[in-house]
C-alpha positions in Angstrom: -1.5 2.5 -20.4 0.3 5.7 -21.1 3.9 6.1 -19.9 4.8 9.7 -20.7 7.7 11.5 -19.1 6.9 14.7 -17.2 9.1 16.0 -14.4 7.8 17.8 -11.4 9.4 19.2 -8.3 10.7 17.5 -5.2 10.5 19.6 -2.0 13.0 18.7 0.6 11.9 18.5 4.2 9.8 21.2 5.6 11.0 21.2 9.2 14.4 22.5 10.4 17.6 20.6 10.7 19.2 18.2 8.2 18.8 14.5 7.8 20.8 12.7 5.2 20.2 9.4 3.5 23.3 9.3 1.3 23.4 5.6 0.7 22.8 4.7 -3.0 19.1 4.0 -2.5 18.4 7.1 -0.4 20.3 9.3 -2.9 18.2 8.0 -5.8 14.9 8.3 -3.9 15.6 11.9 -3.1 16.0 12.7 -6.8 12.6 11.3 -7.9 10.6 12.8 -10.8 7.3 11.8 -12.3 8.0 9.2 -15.0 4.6 8.2 -16.2 1.2 6.6 -15.4 -0.4 3.2 -15.7 -4.0 3.7 -16.7 -5.0 0.6 -18.6 -7.4 0.9 -21.6 -10.8 -0.4 -22.8 -11.9 -3.3 -20.4 -8.7 -2.9 -18.4 -9.0 0.8 -17.7 -8.2 1.3 -14.1 -11.1 2.2 -11.8 -10.4 3.2 -8.2 -7.1 1.4 -7.8 -6.3 1.1 -4.1 -3.3 -1.2 -3.8 -0.2 -1.9 -5.8 2.8 -4.3 -5.6 5.7 -5.0 -7.9 8.0 -8.0 -8.4 10.0 -9.7 -11.2 9.2 -7.0 -13.7 5.4 -7.1 -13.1 3.2 -4.4 -11.5 0.1 -5.9 -9.8 -2.8 -3.5 -9.1 -6.1 -4.1 -7.3 -9.0 -2.1 -8.5 -12.8 -2.3 -9.1 -14.4 -2.6 -12.5 -17.8 -1.0 -13.0 -19.9 -3.7 -14.5 -22.4 -3.1 -17.3 -26.0 -2.5 -16.0 -27.4 -5.6 -17.7 -25.0 -8.1 -16.0 -27.0 -10.6 -14.0 -24.6 -10.8 -11.0 -22.5 -7.6 -11.1 -21.1 -8.2 -7.6 -19.1 -11.1 -9.1 -16.9 -9.0 -11.3 -16.4 -5.7 -9.4 -13.0 -6.5 -7.9 -9.9 -7.7 -9.7 -6.1 -7.9 -9.9 -4.5 -6.5 -13.0 -0.9 -7.2 -14.1 1.1 -4.8 -16.2 4.7 -5.0 -17.4 6.9 -2.8 -15.3 9.2 -1.5 -18.0 6.6 0.0 -20.3 3.2 -0.5 -18.6 1.8 -3.0 -21.1 -1.2 -4.8 -19.9 -0.5 -8.5 -19.3 -3.6 -10.2 -17.7 -6.2 -9.8 -15.1 -8.1 -12.2 -12.7 -10.7 -12.1 -10.0 -11.9 -15.6 -9.5 -11.4 -17.6 -6.2 -13.5 -20.5 -7.3 -16.4 -21.2 -9.7 -18.9 -19.1 -7.7 -16.5 -16.8 -5.8 -14.8 -13.6 -6.8 -13.2 -10.6 -5.4 -15.5 -7.8 -4.2 -13.6 -4.8 -2.9 -9.8 -5.6 -2.9 -8.0 -3.0 -0.9 -4.4 -4.2 -0.7 -2.0 -6.7 -2.3 1.3 -8.1 -1.0 3.8 -10.5 -2.4 5.1 -13.5 -0.4 8.9 -12.9 0.0 9.7 -16.6 -0.5 7.1 -18.1 -2.8 6.2 -15.0 -4.9 2.5 -15.8 -4.5 0.1 -12.9 -4.3 -2.0 -12.2 -1.2 -5.0 -10.0 -1.7 -7.0 -8.3 1.1 -10.7 -8.2 0.1 -12.2 -5.7 2.4 -15.7 -6.2 1.0 -15.8 -10.0 1.8 -13.6 -9.8 4.9 -11.1 -12.2 3.4 -7.4 -12.5 2.6 -6.9 -14.7 -0.5 -3.8 -16.3 -2.0 -3.1 -16.6 -5.7 -0.3 -17.8 -7.9 1.3 -14.9 -9.8 -0.8 -15.8 -12.9 -4.0 -15.8 -11.0 -4.5 -19.5 -10.0 -6.4 -19.5 -6.7 -4.5 -21.2 -3.9 -6.6 -20.7 -0.8 -7.9 -18.4 1.9 -5.9 -17.1 4.9 -8.5 -17.7 7.7 -8.7 -15.5 10.8 -7.0 -17.5 13.5 -10.0 -17.7 15.8 -10.0 -17.0 19.5 -9.3 -13.3 19.8 -9.7 -12.9 16.0 -12.7 -14.9 14.8 -13.3 -12.5 11.9 -11.5 -9.5 10.3 -12.0 -6.6 7.9 -8.6 -6.5 6.2 -7.8 -3.0 5.0 -4.1 -3.7 4.3 -1.6 -6.5 4.5 2.2 -6.8 4.6 4.9 -9.4 5.1 8.1 -9.2 7.1 11.4 -10.6 6.0 10.6 -14.0 7.5 7.4 -14.2 5.5 5.1 -13.6 8.5 1.8 -11.9 7.5 0.5 -8.8 9.1 -3.2 -8.0 8.6 -4.5 -4.5 9.4 -8.0 -5.2 10.6 -9.9 -1.9 10.3 -13.7 -1.5 10.5 -16.4 0.5 12.3 -15.7 -1.5 15.6 -12.1 -2.7 15.2 -8.8 -1.2 14.5 -5.7 -3.4 15.1 -2.9 -5.3 13.5 -3.1 -9.1 13.6 0.4 -10.6 13.4 0.5 -14.2 12.2 3.2 -16.8 12.3 3.6 -17.5 8.6 0.0 -17.2 7.3 -1.8 -19.3 10.0 -1.1 -19.2 13.7 -1.8 -16.0 15.7 1.4 -14.4 17.2 0.0 -11.2 18.6 -2.6 -8.5 18.3 -1.4 -4.9 18.3 -3.4 -1.8 19.1 -7.1 -1.1 19.3 -9.7 1.4 18.2 -9.6 5.0 19.4 -9.5 8.5 18.2 -7.3 11.4 19.4 -7.2 15.1 18.9 -3.6 15.4 20.0 -0.6 14.0 18.1 0.4 11.7 21.0 -3.0 11.2 22.6 -4.5 7.7 23.0 -1.2 6.0 22.1 -1.5 2.5 20.6 -5.0 3.2 19.4 -6.0 3.7 15.8 -8.8 5.6 14.0 -9.4 4.2 10.5 -5.8 3.0 9.9 -5.0 2.5 6.3 -1.5 1.0 5.9 1.0 -1.4 7.6 4.7 -2.1 6.9 7.4 -4.1 8.6 11.1 -3.0 8.5 14.0 -5.4 8.3 14.6 -5.0 12.0 11.0 -6.1 12.7 9.7 -2.6 13.5 6.0 -2.3 12.6 4.7 0.9 11.1 0.9 1.7 11.0 -0.6 4.6 9.1 -3.1 5.8 11.6 -5.0 7.8 9.0 -7.7 9.8 10.8 -5.5 10.4 13.8 -3.0 12.1 11.4 0.0 10.1 12.4 2.2 7.0 12.0 2.6 4.8 15.0 5.8 2.8 15.4 6.0 -0.5 17.3 8.9 -2.8 18.0 9.1 -6.4 16.9 7.3 -7.4 20.1 4.4 -5.0 19.5 5.4 -2.4 22.1 4.8 1.2 21.1 8.1 2.9 20.4 7.2 6.2 18.7 4.5 8.4 17.2 5.2 10.3 14.0 2.8 13.2 13.6 2.1 13.8 9.9 -0.7 16.3 10.1 -2.4 14.8 7.0 -4.0 11.5 6.3 -1.3 8.8 5.8 -2.5 5.9 3.8 -0.4 3.0 2.4 3.2 2.7 3.7 6.4 0.9 2.6 9.6 0.4 4.5 12.5 0.6 2.1 15.6 -1.7 2.6 17.6 1.3 4.0 14.8 2.1 6.5 13.2 5.1 4.7 9.4 5.1 4.9 7.4 5.9 1.8 3.9 7.2 2.7 1.1 8.6 0.4 -1.0 11.2 2.1 -4.6 11.6 1.0 -5.0 15.0 2.6 -2.0 16.7 1.2 -2.1 14.8 -2.1 1.5 13.8 -2.2 3.8 11.1 -1.0 6.4 11.7 1.7 9.8 10.1 2.6 10.3 9.8 6.3 13.2 8.4 8.3 12.3 5.6 10.8 12.4 8.2 13.5 10.0 10.5 11.8 12.2 13.1 10.1 10.8 14.2 6.9 13.3 13.7 4.1 11.4 14.8 1.0 7.9 15.1 -0.4 6.7 14.7 -4.0 3.6 15.8 -6.0 0.7 18.1 -5.3 -3.1 18.1 -5.8 -4.4 17.8 -9.3 -5.3 15.6 -12.2 -2.4 16.0 -14.6 0.6 13.7 -14.5 2.7 14.1 -11.4 -0.3 15.3 -9.4 -2.6 13.3 -7.1 -6.1 13.2 -5.8 -6.3 11.1 -2.6 -3.3 8.7 -3.2 -3.6 5.5 -1.3 -1.4 2.5 -2.1 2.4 2.4 -2.6 5.0 -0.1 -3.8 8.8 0.2 -4.3 11.1 -1.5 -6.7 14.2 -1.1 -4.5 16.6 -2.2 -7.2 15.5 0.5 -9.6 14.4 3.0 -7.0 11.0 3.3 -8.8 7.9 4.1 -6.7 4.4 3.2 -7.7 1.5 5.2 -6.2 -2.1 4.0 -6.6 -4.3 7.0 -6.9 -8.1 6.2 -6.9 -9.0 9.8 -7.3 -7.4 9.9 -10.8 -7.9 6.2 -11.7 -4.2 5.6 -12.3 -1.0 4.3 -10.8 1.7 6.9 -11.1 5.3 5.8 -11.6 8.1 7.9 -10.1 11.8 7.3 -11.0 15.2 8.9 -10.3 15.9 11.9 -12.4 17.5 11.0 -15.7 15.9 7.6 -16.0 15.4 6.6 -19.6 12.6 4.5 -21.1 
């Protein structure tokens, strides 16, 4: 892990008008600069990190390790969760086992239960959502609830404030959000598959969606990646708004003050939006040096510090962005 300070520019909103988020969190988020990168080293070198989460001073990253060619069963070690210390990026531990003959394959997203602190990992390769203790002890699988959802391809997961799980089920023939009561009973299914060439065409339909987030008021945000937009639903699942991004929005986080933090794999940056779709600021640009991105995907926020973590599989690292003036 290398955490080296290097400041880059922040570009305030590109459309006309003025939107202010002058609360303490909003003020700090608008002053972000590149702070450093988590890369790992040796056996823990990051490889195609897709998802990231942070809690209690630990950064959890899901990535894929390329196994040595002579390994008898390489599929058993390709996916993993790695834990790094937040304050300095020091590697802590890694795990990938969900039983003696079961391991992660292609983990795509990670979320932290707001009440227990347990880790939930979406394994897109196996079509599973798995629960672990923070140190990696396997707890169990979140099963698809049956009926309308007998199986799923979980691309992303998120919890709301009441610890209800939302699973973004995205595959060649499905694109929807499966909302559970807790982590078991089905509450509702939101959306369906469908492409659109217009910003507001085919509303409520997704084309390879990549991220889901739930705000404190229950609003549900879905990064509808290849339709180049974010779709906003109310707590009951009714479509409320479409935010046209023009790029390819991937992961998404709803900050406590309502701001949305969205990496964009097409514009190679991450963007702050208001819940109504006003662009507040954007950070980064395409490239391989610190403070630049190549197809950023996952995002996590430490709201207390106003630190943002961006998983960038194109550069095999997680970038850390912090308010200007932050000291190591």
